[in-house]
TIPA-576236 format. One record per residue (C-alpha): residue number from 1; chain; x negated, z negated, y. Coordinates in steps of 0.05 Angstrom, whole numbers, plus 32768, in hexadecimal, padded with zeros to 4 digits. Layout:
N
{node NUM, "A", {X, Z, Y}};
...
This chain:
368
{node 1, "A", {7ED8, 7890, 8F08}};
{node 2, "A", {7EC1, 78CA, 8F32}};
{node 3, "A", {7EBF, 790E, 8F10}};
{node 4, "A", {7E73, 7916, 8F13}};
{node 5, "A", {7E6B, 78D5, 8EEC}};
{node 6, "A", {7E9C, 78ED, 8EB7}};
{node 7, "A", {7E76, 792E, 8EAF}};
{node 8, "A", {7E34, 7908, 8EA7}};
{node 9, "A", {7E54, 78DA, 8E74}};
{node 10, "A", {7E6D, 7915, 8E4A}};
{node 11, "A", {7E28, 7935, 8E4B}};
{node 12, "A", {7E08, 78F5, 8E33}};
{node 13, "A", {7E3A, 78EF, 8DFB}};
{node 14, "A", {7E2F, 7937, 8DE4}};
{node 15, "A", {7DE3, 792D, 8DE5}};
{node 16, "A", {7DE9, 78EF, 8DBB}};
{node 17, "A", {7E16, 7912, 8D89}};
{node 18, "A", {7DE4, 794B, 8D81}};
{node 19, "A", {7DAA, 791A, 8D77}};
{node 20, "A", {7DD1, 78F4, 8D43}};
{node 21, "A", {7DE3, 7934, 8D1E}};
{node 22, "A", {7D9B, 794C, 8D1A}};
{node 23, "A", {7D7C, 790A, 8D06}};
{node 24, "A", {7D87, 790F, 8CB9}};
{node 25, "A", {7D68, 7954, 8CB8}};
{node 26, "A", {7D2B, 793E, 8CDF}};
{node 27, "A", {7D23, 7901, 8CB2}};
{node 28, "A", {7D27, 792B, 8C72}};
{node 29, "A", {7CF5, 795D, 8C8E}};
{node 30, "A", {7CC5, 7925, 8CA0}};
{node 31, "A", {7CCB, 7906, 8C5C}};
{node 32, "A", {7CBD, 7949, 8C3B}};
{node 33, "A", {7C7E, 7955, 8C65}};
{node 34, "A", {7C66, 790E, 8C57}};
{node 35, "A", {7C72, 7919, 8C0D}};
{node 36, "A", {7C46, 7956, 8C10}};
{node 37, "A", {7C0F, 792F, 8C32}};
{node 38, "A", {7C10, 78F4, 8C00}};
{node 39, "A", {7BE6, 78FA, 8BBF}};
{node 40, "A", {7C0D, 7905, 8B7F}};
{node 41, "A", {7C18, 78C6, 8B57}};
{node 42, "A", {7BEA, 78C0, 8B1A}};
{node 43, "A", {7C05, 78D9, 8AD8}};
{node 44, "A", {7C15, 78A3, 8AA6}};
{node 45, "A", {7BF7, 78B4, 8A62}};
{node 46, "A", {7C24, 78A9, 8A26}};
{node 47, "A", {7BE7, 78A6, 89F8}};
{node 48, "A", {7BCC, 7863, 89E2}};
{node 49, "A", {7B84, 7850, 89F1}};
{node 50, "A", {7B53, 785D, 89B9}};
{node 51, "A", {7B49, 7814, 89AB}};
{node 52, "A", {7B92, 7800, 89B2}};
{node 53, "A", {7BB7, 77E4, 8976}};
{node 54, "A", {7BE2, 7823, 8974}};
{node 55, "A", {7BA5, 7851, 8970}};
{node 56, "A", {7B85, 7825, 893C}};
{node 57, "A", {7BC3, 7827, 8912}};
{node 58, "A", {7BC7, 7873, 8918}};
{node 59, "A", {7B7F, 787C, 8903}};
{node 60, "A", {7B89, 784E, 88C8}};
{node 61, "A", {7BC4, 7878, 88B3}};
{node 62, "A", {7B9F, 78BB, 88B8}};
{node 63, "A", {7B5C, 78A3, 8898}};
{node 64, "A", {7B5F, 7870, 8860}};
{node 65, "A", {7B2D, 7839, 8863}};
{node 66, "A", {7AF2, 783C, 8832}};
{node 67, "A", {7AFF, 781A, 87F1}};
{node 68, "A", {7AC6, 780A, 87C1}};
{node 69, "A", {7AF7, 7806, 8787}};
{node 70, "A", {7B14, 784A, 8797}};
{node 71, "A", {7ACE, 7868, 879D}};
{node 72, "A", {7ABB, 784C, 8759}};
{node 73, "A", {7AFB, 7868, 873B}};
{node 74, "A", {7AEB, 78AD, 8757}};
{node 75, "A", {7AA5, 78AA, 8739}};
{node 76, "A", {7AC1, 7895, 86F6}};
{node 77, "A", {7AF3, 78CE, 86F7}};
{node 78, "A", {7ABC, 7900, 8709}};
{node 79, "A", {7A8E, 78E5, 86D2}};
{node 80, "A", {7AC6, 78EA, 869E}};
{node 81, "A", {7AD7, 7930, 86B3}};
{node 82, "A", {7A8F, 7947, 86AD}};
{node 83, "A", {7A87, 7923, 866A}};
{node 84, "A", {7AC5, 7945, 8651}};
{node 85, "A", {7AAC, 7989, 8668}};
{node 86, "A", {7A69, 797D, 8645}};
{node 87, "A", {7A8D, 7968, 8605}};
{node 88, "A", {7AB6, 79A7, 8605}};
{node 89, "A", {7A77, 79D1, 8611}};
{node 90, "A", {7A51, 79B0, 85D9}};
{node 91, "A", {7A8C, 79B8, 85AA}};
{node 92, "A", {7A89, 7A03, 85B7}};
{node 93, "A", {7A3D, 7A09, 85B4}};
{node 94, "A", {7A36, 79E4, 8572}};
{node 95, "A", {7A5E, 7A1A, 854F}};
{node 96, "A", {7A33, 7A57, 853E}};
{node 97, "A", {7A52, 7A9C, 854A}};
{node 98, "A", {7A4A, 7AD8, 851D}};
{node 99, "A", {7A5C, 7B22, 851F}};
{node 100, "A", {7A56, 7B5F, 84F3}};
{node 101, "A", {7A1E, 7B8F, 8505}};
{node 102, "A", {7A1B, 7BDB, 84FD}};
{node 103, "A", {7A04, 7BD3, 84B5}};
{node 104, "A", {7A3D, 7BA5, 84A4}};
{node 105, "A", {7A12, 7B66, 84A1}};
{node 106, "A", {7A28, 7B23, 84BD}};
{node 107, "A", {79F7, 7B12, 84F4}};
{node 108, "A", {79F3, 7ADF, 852D}};
{node 109, "A", {7A1F, 7AEC, 856A}};
{node 110, "A", {79F9, 7AC8, 85A2}};
{node 111, "A", {7A14, 7AAF, 85E4}};
{node 112, "A", {79D2, 7AB9, 8607}};
{node 113, "A", {79BB, 7AFB, 8626}};
{node 114, "A", {7983, 7B09, 85F5}};
{node 115, "A", {7962, 7AEA, 85B8}};
{node 116, "A", {7933, 7AF8, 857E}};
{node 117, "A", {791B, 7ADC, 853C}};
{node 118, "A", {78D4, 7AF4, 852F}};
{node 119, "A", {78A3, 7AE9, 84F6}};
{node 120, "A", {785E, 7AE4, 8515}};
{node 121, "A", {783B, 7AE7, 84D2}};
{node 122, "A", {7855, 7B2C, 84C3}};
{node 123, "A", {786A, 7B47, 8507}};
{node 124, "A", {78B1, 7B50, 84ED}};
{node 125, "A", {78ED, 7B4A, 851A}};
{node 126, "A", {791D, 7B25, 84ED}};
{node 127, "A", {7958, 7B2A, 851D}};
{node 128, "A", {7960, 7B3B, 8566}};
{node 129, "A", {7993, 7B45, 859D}};
{node 130, "A", {797A, 7B6A, 85DC}};
{node 131, "A", {7935, 7B50, 85CB}};
{node 132, "A", {7911, 7B89, 85EE}};
{node 133, "A", {7936, 7B83, 8631}};
{node 134, "A", {790C, 7B6C, 866B}};
{node 135, "A", {7925, 7B2B, 8689}};
{node 136, "A", {790E, 7AF3, 86B6}};
{node 137, "A", {78EC, 7ABE, 868B}};
{node 138, "A", {78E5, 7A84, 86BD}};
{node 139, "A", {78B7, 7A4C, 86A4}};
{node 140, "A", {78A6, 7A6C, 8662}};
{node 141, "A", {7873, 7A8C, 8691}};
{node 142, "A", {784B, 7A4B, 868B}};
{node 143, "A", {7837, 7A5B, 8643}};
{node 144, "A", {780C, 7A95, 865D}};
{node 145, "A", {77F3, 7A68, 8696}};
{node 146, "A", {77DA, 7A36, 8663}};
{node 147, "A", {77BA, 7A6C, 8637}};
{node 148, "A", {7794, 7A8B, 8671}};
{node 149, "A", {777F, 7A48, 868D}};
{node 150, "A", {775F, 7A33, 864B}};
{node 151, "A", {7739, 7A74, 8644}};
{node 152, "A", {7701, 7A59, 8671}};
{node 153, "A", {76F8, 7A1C, 8644}};
{node 154, "A", {7701, 79EC, 8680}};
{node 155, "A", {76ED, 79A3, 867F}};
{node 156, "A", {7733, 7986, 8678}};
{node 157, "A", {771A, 7941, 868F}};
{node 158, "A", {7709, 795D, 86D3}};
{node 159, "A", {7737, 7946, 870B}};
{node 160, "A", {774F, 7974, 8743}};
{node 161, "A", {7776, 7968, 8782}};
{node 162, "A", {77BD, 7980, 8789}};
{node 163, "A", {77C4, 79AC, 87C7}};
{node 164, "A", {77FF, 79AA, 87F6}};
{node 165, "A", {780D, 79F4, 87E4}};
{node 166, "A", {7812, 79E2, 879A}};
{node 167, "A", {784D, 79B4, 87A6}};
{node 168, "A", {7870, 79DB, 87DE}};
{node 169, "A", {78B2, 79F7, 87C4}};
{node 170, "A", {789E, 79E4, 877C}};
{node 171, "A", {78E6, 79D0, 876A}};
{node 172, "A", {78D0, 79AA, 872B}};
{node 173, "A", {7893, 797F, 8732}};
{node 174, "A", {787B, 7937, 872B}};
{node 175, "A", {783C, 7943, 8754}};
{node 176, "A", {782D, 7931, 879C}};
{node 177, "A", {77FE, 7954, 87CB}};
{node 178, "A", {77B7, 7938, 87D0}};
{node 179, "A", {77B9, 790E, 8791}};
{node 180, "A", {7786, 791C, 875B}};
{node 181, "A", {7799, 792F, 8714}};
{node 182, "A", {7770, 7942, 86D7}};
{node 183, "A", {7775, 7989, 86BC}};
{node 184, "A", {778D, 796D, 867A}};
{node 185, "A", {77C7, 7949, 869B}};
{node 186, "A", {77D8, 7987, 86C3}};
{node 187, "A", {77DC, 79AF, 8683}};
{node 188, "A", {780B, 797B, 8665}};
{node 189, "A", {7836, 797B, 86A3}};
{node 190, "A", {783D, 79C7, 86A2}};
{node 191, "A", {784F, 79CD, 8658}};
{node 192, "A", {7876, 798D, 864C}};
{node 193, "A", {789B, 7980, 868D}};
{node 194, "A", {7898, 79C9, 86A6}};
{node 195, "A", {7878, 79B1, 86E6}};
{node 196, "A", {7871, 79EB, 8717}};
{node 197, "A", {783E, 79CA, 8744}};
{node 198, "A", {7813, 79BB, 8708}};
{node 199, "A", {7813, 7A05, 86F3}};
{node 200, "A", {7800, 7A19, 873A}};
{node 201, "A", {77C7, 79E7, 873C}};
{node 202, "A", {77AC, 7A00, 86FA}};
{node 203, "A", {77AC, 7A47, 8714}};
{node 204, "A", {778D, 7A36, 8757}};
{node 205, "A", {7755, 7A0B, 873A}};
{node 206, "A", {7743, 7A3D, 8704}};
{node 207, "A", {7707, 7A6B, 8709}};
{node 208, "A", {7736, 7AA4, 871C}};
{node 209, "A", {7757, 7A82, 8758}};
{node 210, "A", {77A2, 7A86, 8765}};
{node 211, "A", {77A8, 7AD2, 876E}};
{node 212, "A", {7774, 7AE5, 873A}};
{node 213, "A", {7795, 7AB7, 8708}};
{node 214, "A", {77D7, 7ADF, 870A}};
{node 215, "A", {77AF, 7B1F, 8701}};
{node 216, "A", {778E, 7B00, 86C4}};
{node 217, "A", {77D2, 7AED, 86A7}};
{node 218, "A", {77E7, 7B36, 86AA}};
{node 219, "A", {77A5, 7B4C, 868B}};
{node 220, "A", {77B0, 7B1C, 8652}};
{node 221, "A", {77F7, 7B35, 8648}};
{node 222, "A", {77DB, 7B7C, 8642}};
{node 223, "A", {77A6, 7B64, 8611}};
{node 224, "A", {77DB, 7B45, 85E5}};
{node 225, "A", {7806, 7B84, 85E7}};
{node 226, "A", {783E, 7B62, 860D}};
{node 227, "A", {7859, 7BA3, 862B}};
{node 228, "A", {7898, 7B86, 864A}};
{node 229, "A", {7874, 7B4C, 866D}};
{node 230, "A", {785F, 7B46, 86B5}};
{node 231, "A", {784C, 7B08, 86DE}};
{node 232, "A", {784C, 7AFB, 8729}};
{node 233, "A", {7840, 7AB0, 872B}};
{node 234, "A", {7826, 7A7B, 86FA}};
{node 235, "A", {7862, 7A4C, 86FC}};
{node 236, "A", {789D, 7A7B, 86ED}};
{node 237, "A", {78C3, 7A68, 872B}};
{node 238, "A", {78C7, 7AB1, 8741}};
{node 239, "A", {78F9, 7ADC, 871E}};
{node 240, "A", {78C8, 7B16, 871C}};
{node 241, "A", {78A5, 7AF5, 86E1}};
{node 242, "A", {78C4, 7B20, 86AB}};
{node 243, "A", {78BE, 7B2C, 8661}};
{node 244, "A", {78E8, 7B38, 8623}};
{node 245, "A", {78FC, 7B0B, 85EA}};
{node 246, "A", {78CF, 7B34, 85BC}};
{node 247, "A", {7892, 7B2A, 85E8}};
{node 248, "A", {78A0, 7ADF, 85F1}};
{node 249, "A", {78A7, 7AD6, 85A6}};
{node 250, "A", {7862, 7AF4, 859C}};
{node 251, "A", {7845, 7ACB, 85D6}};
{node 252, "A", {785F, 7A88, 85BE}};
{node 253, "A", {7843, 7A96, 8578}};
{node 254, "A", {7800, 7AA7, 8597}};
{node 255, "A", {77FF, 7A68, 85C2}};
{node 256, "A", {7811, 7A3B, 8588}};
{node 257, "A", {77D4, 7A53, 8562}};
{node 258, "A", {77AC, 7A29, 8594}};
{node 259, "A", {77AB, 79E2, 857A}};
{node 260, "A", {77A9, 79C3, 85C0}};
{node 261, "A", {77E3, 79EB, 85DB}};
{node 262, "A", {780C, 79E0, 859B}};
{node 263, "A", {7800, 7995, 85A0}};
{node 264, "A", {7814, 7991, 85E9}};
{node 265, "A", {7853, 79BB, 85DE}};
{node 266, "A", {7868, 798C, 85A6}};
{node 267, "A", {7860, 794D, 85D1}};
{node 268, "A", {78A2, 792C, 85E3}};
{node 269, "A", {7886, 78F7, 8614}};
{node 270, "A", {7844, 78F2, 8639}};
{node 271, "A", {7829, 78BC, 8668}};
{node 272, "A", {77ED, 78C1, 8696}};
{node 273, "A", {77D3, 78AD, 86DA}};
{node 274, "A", {77C3, 78D4, 8719}};
{node 275, "A", {7794, 78B9, 874D}};
{node 276, "A", {77CF, 7893, 876C}};
{node 277, "A", {7802, 7880, 8736}};
{node 278, "A", {7818, 7882, 86EE}};
{node 279, "A", {7849, 78B7, 86D4}};
{node 280, "A", {7871, 78C2, 8694}};
{node 281, "A", {788D, 7906, 8685}};
{node 282, "A", {78BD, 791F, 864F}};
{node 283, "A", {78C2, 7963, 862E}};
{node 284, "A", {78F7, 7993, 8646}};
{node 285, "A", {78FC, 79AE, 85FE}};
{node 286, "A", {7936, 7987, 85DE}};
{node 287, "A", {7927, 79A3, 8599}};
{node 288, "A", {78ED, 7972, 8595}};
{node 289, "A", {7920, 793A, 858F}};
{node 290, "A", {7941, 7959, 8551}};
{node 291, "A", {7927, 793A, 8511}};
{node 292, "A", {793B, 7975, 84E6}};
{node 293, "A", {7915, 79AB, 850F}};
{node 294, "A", {78CA, 79B5, 8509}};
{node 295, "A", {78B4, 79CE, 854D}};
{node 296, "A", {786E, 79EB, 854D}};
{node 297, "A", {786F, 79FF, 8596}};
{node 298, "A", {78A1, 7A11, 85CD}};
{node 299, "A", {78AF, 7A19, 8617}};
{node 300, "A", {78EF, 7A17, 8640}};
{node 301, "A", {78FE, 7A3D, 867F}};
{node 302, "A", {7935, 7A40, 86B3}};
{node 303, "A", {7943, 7A5E, 86F6}};
{node 304, "A", {7986, 7A7B, 870D}};
{node 305, "A", {796F, 7AC2, 8700}};
{node 306, "A", {7957, 7AB6, 86B9}};
{node 307, "A", {798B, 7A86, 869F}};
{node 308, "A", {7976, 7A52, 866C}};
{node 309, "A", {793C, 7A6A, 8640}};
{node 310, "A", {7916, 7A4E, 8605}};
{node 311, "A", {78DB, 7A6A, 85DD}};
{node 312, "A", {78C9, 7A43, 859E}};
{node 313, "A", {78A1, 7A48, 855E}};
{node 314, "A", {78C6, 7A24, 8526}};
{node 315, "A", {78B3, 7A18, 84DE}};
{node 316, "A", {78E5, 7A2E, 84AA}};
{node 317, "A", {78F9, 79F1, 8481}};
{node 318, "A", {78FC, 7A18, 843F}};
{node 319, "A", {78BB, 7A3E, 8446}};
{node 320, "A", {7874, 7A30, 845D}};
{node 321, "A", {7878, 7A5F, 8498}};
{node 322, "A", {7892, 7A60, 84DF}};
{node 323, "A", {78BF, 7A8D, 8508}};
{node 324, "A", {78C1, 7A97, 8553}};
{node 325, "A", {7907, 7A8F, 8570}};
{node 326, "A", {7911, 7AA3, 85B8}};
{node 327, "A", {7952, 7A9D, 85DF}};
{node 328, "A", {7957, 7ABA, 8626}};
{node 329, "A", {7990, 7AB4, 8658}};
{node 330, "A", {79B9, 7A7D, 8638}};
{node 331, "A", {79F2, 7A63, 8663}};
{node 332, "A", {79E0, 7A19, 8661}};
{node 333, "A", {79A7, 79EA, 8651}};
{node 334, "A", {79C8, 79D4, 8611}};
{node 335, "A", {79DA, 7A1C, 85FF}};
{node 336, "A", {7991, 7A33, 85F6}};
{node 337, "A", {7983, 79FB, 85C5}};
{node 338, "A", {79C2, 7A05, 859C}};
{node 339, "A", {79B7, 7A50, 8599}};
{node 340, "A", {7971, 7A43, 857F}};
{node 341, "A", {798B, 7A12, 854B}};
{node 342, "A", {79BF, 7A44, 8532}};
{node 343, "A", {798C, 7A7D, 852D}};
{node 344, "A", {795D, 7A50, 8506}};
{node 345, "A", {7995, 7A3B, 84D7}};
{node 346, "A", {79A9, 7A83, 84CC}};
{node 347, "A", {7963, 7A9D, 84BE}};
{node 348, "A", {7956, 7A61, 8491}};
{node 349, "A", {7991, 7A75, 8466}};
{node 350, "A", {7976, 7ABC, 8463}};
{node 351, "A", {792C, 7AA9, 845C}};
{node 352, "A", {7920, 7AC5, 8416}};
{node 353, "A", {7942, 7B06, 8427}};
{node 354, "A", {7917, 7B11, 8465}};
{node 355, "A", {78D3, 7AFB, 844C}};
{node 356, "A", {78D7, 7B16, 8406}};
{node 357, "A", {78BF, 7AF6, 83C6}};
{node 358, "A", {7876, 7AFF, 83D6}};
{node 359, "A", {787C, 7AE7, 841E}};
{node 360, "A", {787C, 7B2E, 8439}};
{node 361, "A", {78B4, 7B50, 8460}};
{node 362, "A", {78E0, 7B7F, 8437}};
{node 363, "A", {78DB, 7BB3, 846F}};
{node 364, "A", {78A3, 7BC8, 84A0}};
{node 365, "A", {78A0, 7BA0, 84E1}};
{node 366, "A", {78CC, 7BBA, 8519}};
{node 367, "A", {78A7, 7BE9, 8547}};
{node 368, "A", {78AA, 7BE0, 8592}};
């Protein structure tokens, strides 16, 4: 082979060797660039679909399925717990408490905020605890509402329409807007069922009108010498209706002198018809259900600010006379009635001492 051919052959071999050496690098570089240009593969979720068996099983594990039997069992447990709590409360309330006063006498130790036993025939305060403190009186307000309403000698058979404003925010009412009710039935609703819309309707339809009626209530309080008493609405829903146990004892005695009011306040159940439907109401005064207590008149009251209140006129079983017993600020509904029972029992045991042999108080009436 001639030398030029050998040289050309060597050059070809070297070139081939260089190409072969660089080929892997070029391939790797190309693959890397291609990889950058291709979209990333989708991520595979490890979470099961919401409706998959696995998800359903997980949900069932975290939230137990509804069971009617379990729900009934919970209601039974709750009912028993409440019944047990009521039983414990009653067991405490049925036991009267006593304390020794400054004169060394054994006297009632009430659980309420204020109370009084008052003899309306003599004006004597037979016993009292914070009886001259001003307090919210709630629906005992309706006693004055009834007194002022009857002053005009209205025709109680007249029917009036209940206004939307009468029922708005009334809290306790059986009335509906735009139905017609007689004035007599409104009076029963207010004093028996403590119906707030009924009290508002009586005030609005009176000769005074809604605002003038409240002014008349305060005038009447002044006429009766109720110095601790002030009204701002006829229903007692507002806490600014205030008085004292002393004033309310005198007021309930005054109201009970009216035969109509006394009869209504002693009524346990009353049925009537509005222009649309029939209604039956029951008294909020549980003392009317007691066979051994002679209630001549009474009115309950409750809002959060006042606590549970009760003003009553009760006849002493041993004597032919009555006493006014007022309890303000009791801690529970049952508490106000048991406090009143205990005070009546206590004063009954002391009756001869307080009224004297001739039916007169042994001391002058307490001055206020």
